[in-house]
C-alpha positions in Angstrom: -51.7 -57.7 -1.6 -50.7 -57.4 -5.3 -53.5 -59.0 -7.7 -52.5 -59.2 -10.9 -55.7 -58.7 -13.8 -55.8 -60.3 -17.0 -53.7 -63.0 -18.7 -51.9 -64.3 -15.3 -48.5 -64.9 -16.3 -47.9 -62.3 -19.6 -46.8 -59.3 -17.8 -47.4 -57.4 -21.0 -50.8 -57.9 -21.2 -51.7 -57.3 -17.3 -54.5 -54.8 -17.6 -54.8 -53.9 -13.6 -52.8 -54.4 -9.9 -54.6 -54.5 -7.4 -53.2 -53.1 -4.0 -54.4 -53.7 -0.6 -53.7 -52.2 2.9 -55.8 -53.8 5.5 -56.2 -52.8 9.3 -56.1 -55.6 12.1 -59.1 -53.8 13.5 -62.6 -52.9 12.2 -64.5 -50.0 13.4 -68.6 -50.2 11.8 -69.2 -46.8 12.3 -67.2 -45.7 9.6 -67.2 -46.3 5.8 -65.8 -50.0 4.8 -65.6 -50.2 9.0 -62.7 -48.4 8.6 -60.7 -50.1 6.5 -58.5 -48.4 3.8 -59.5 -48.0 -0.1 -58.4 -49.9 -2.1 -55.4 -48.8 -5.1 -55.5 -50.2 -8.6 -53.3 -49.5 -10.8 -53.8 -49.7 -14.3 -51.7 -50.4 -17.4 -50.6 -47.0 -19.5 -48.8 -43.0 -18.1 -52.9 -42.4 -17.2 -51.2 -39.1 -18.9 -54.9 -38.7 -21.3 -57.4 -39.9 -18.9 -60.1 -37.4 -19.1 -62.1 -35.7 -16.0 -65.4 -37.2 -16.5 -63.8 -40.9 -16.5 -61.5 -39.9 -13.3 -65.2 -38.6 -12.2 -66.9 -42.1 -13.1 -64.4 -43.9 -10.8 -65.9 -45.3 -7.0 -64.6 -43.0 -4.8 -63.6 -46.1 -2.8 -60.7 -46.9 -4.8 -57.4 -45.1 -5.6 -56.1 -45.4 -9.2 -52.4 -45.2 -10.1 -51.0 -45.9 -13.4 -47.5 -47.5 -14.8 -46.6 -48.7 -18.1 -47.0 -52.2 -17.3 -49.5 -52.0 -14.5 -46.6 -52.8 -12.3 -45.6 -51.9 -8.3 -42.2 -51.1 -10.4 -39.5 -49.2 -7.3 -41.0 -46.0 -8.5 -44.6 -46.7 -8.3 -44.0 -48.3 -4.1 -42.2 -45.1 -3.5 -44.9 -42.6 -5.2 -47.6 -44.8 -3.1 -45.6 -44.7 -0.2 -45.2 -40.9 -0.1 -48.8 -40.4 -1.7 -51.4 -42.9 -0.9 -50.6 -44.7 2.3 -50.4 -41.4 4.1 -53.9 -40.6 3.4 -54.6 -44.4 4.0 -53.0 -44.7 7.1 -53.8 -41.0 8.5 -55.4 -41.7 11.5 -54.1 -45.0 12.2 -51.8 -45.3 15.5 -48.1 -46.5 14.7 -47.8 -49.9 12.6 -46.2 -52.4 10.7 -46.9 -53.0 6.6 -46.4 -56.5 5.5 -45.0 -56.6 2.3 -44.8 -58.9 -0.7 -41.4 -58.7 -1.0 -41.5 -56.6 -4.4 -38.4 -55.5 -5.5 -39.7 -51.8 -4.8 -40.9 -52.5 -1.5 -37.5 -54.0 -0.2 -35.6 -50.7 -0.7 -34.4 -49.0 2.5 -36.1 -45.5 0.5 -40.0 -47.1 1.0 -38.9 -48.6 4.9 -37.9 -44.9 5.3 -40.8 -43.1 3.3 -43.3 -45.0 5.1 -42.0 -44.3 9.0 -41.9 -40.6 7.5 -44.8 -40.3 6.2 -46.9 -42.2 8.4 -44.8 -43.7 10.7 -44.9 -47.6 9.7 -42.3 -50.3 9.8 -42.0 -52.5 6.8 -41.9 -56.5 7.2 -41.1 -57.9 3.4 -42.5 -61.8 3.4 -40.2 -64.6 2.5 -39.2 -64.0 -1.3 -41.3 -66.2 -3.8 -43.3 -67.8 -0.5 -46.3 -65.1 0.2 -48.7 -66.5 -1.6 -48.6 -69.8 0.9 -47.5 -67.8 3.8 -49.3 -64.3 3.5 -52.4 -63.6 5.6 -53.2 -61.0 2.2 -52.8 -63.5 -0.5 -53.8 -66.9 0.8 -56.8 -64.9 3.4 -58.4 -62.5 2.5 -57.0 -61.6 -1.1 -58.1 -65.0 -2.4 -61.0 -63.6 -1.0 -61.1 -60.6 -2.6 -60.3 -62.8 -6.0 -63.4 -64.9 -5.9 -65.6 -62.1 -5.0 -64.4 -59.9 -8.0 -65.0 -63.0 -10.3 -68.7 -63.2 -8.8 -69.3 -59.8 -9.8 -67.8 -60.1 -13.0 -69.7 -63.3 -13.8 -73.0 -61.6 -12.6 -72.7 -58.7 -14.6 -72.0 -60.4 -17.7 -75.0 -62.8 -17.3 -76.9 -60.1 -16.6 -80.7 -61.2 -18.0 -81.6 -58.3 -18.1 -78.9 -56.6 -20.0 -77.5 -59.6 -22.6 -75.2 -56.8 -24.3 -73.0 -57.1 -21.4 -71.2 -60.2 -22.5 -71.1 -58.6 -26.3 -69.4 -55.5 -24.7 -66.9 -57.3 -22.2 -65.5 -59.9 -24.7 -65.5 -57.4 -27.7 -62.1 -56.0 -28.6 -64.0 -52.8 -29.0 -64.9 -52.2 -25.4 -63.2 -48.4 -24.4 -59.9 -49.1 -22.2 -61.7 -46.0 -20.3 -65.0 -48.2 -19.8 -63.2 -51.2 -18.6 -61.4 -49.1 -15.8 -64.5 -47.4 -14.4 -66.3 -50.7 -14.2 -63.3 -52.8 -12.5 -63.1 -49.6 -9.9 -66.7 -50.2 -8.4 -66.6 -54.2 -9.0 -63.8 -53.9 -6.7 
C-alpha cells in the first residue's frame, strides 16, 4: 500500500510515502503480532542525514529516501532487494499484491522478489487500487485515520501548547518531522 503524505495530488510537495506489507496471519508472541515493519520513503536523497537523526527513528519503521518520496522503478527494486527479504525472512512462499505502480509491474521487480524471498507478484488493475485493494480500502484507510488521530492529539496536547506552533511553523526542521512521523506511524 502506498500512502502519500503531504499535499495530496501535488507531487512536488509530497513529504513521504508509506509502504505497507501485511501478512495474512498473525502471531501474538512476536512484535507487531508478526506483521512486518512499515516503510516510510521521505523526499530527498538521504545522503546528508545525520547518525543522530537515524538513531531517533522508530525501530519498527524502515526509512528510505527518493528525490520526490515516490516509489519509482529504482526505489521499488531497492525495496525488493533490500527491505522485502528482511520483512519476509521467516515466511513461506507468499503472494505480494501491488498497487500497479510502473516500478512494480516490471519483470525485474517480480524476479527480484521471487529470487530474494520466494514471493510472487500480483498487480491490481490500474486506476482501481483504492477501490478494490484490501490495503487502500481496508487496513490502509485505518492506518491513515490512526495517523491523523495521533497527529491531532500531539498538536492539541494541552500540556505542550508549543506542539501546534512547532508543527505549523515553516521553521520546523525536516529532520524533526521525519523522526516524529516514524513514531506516529
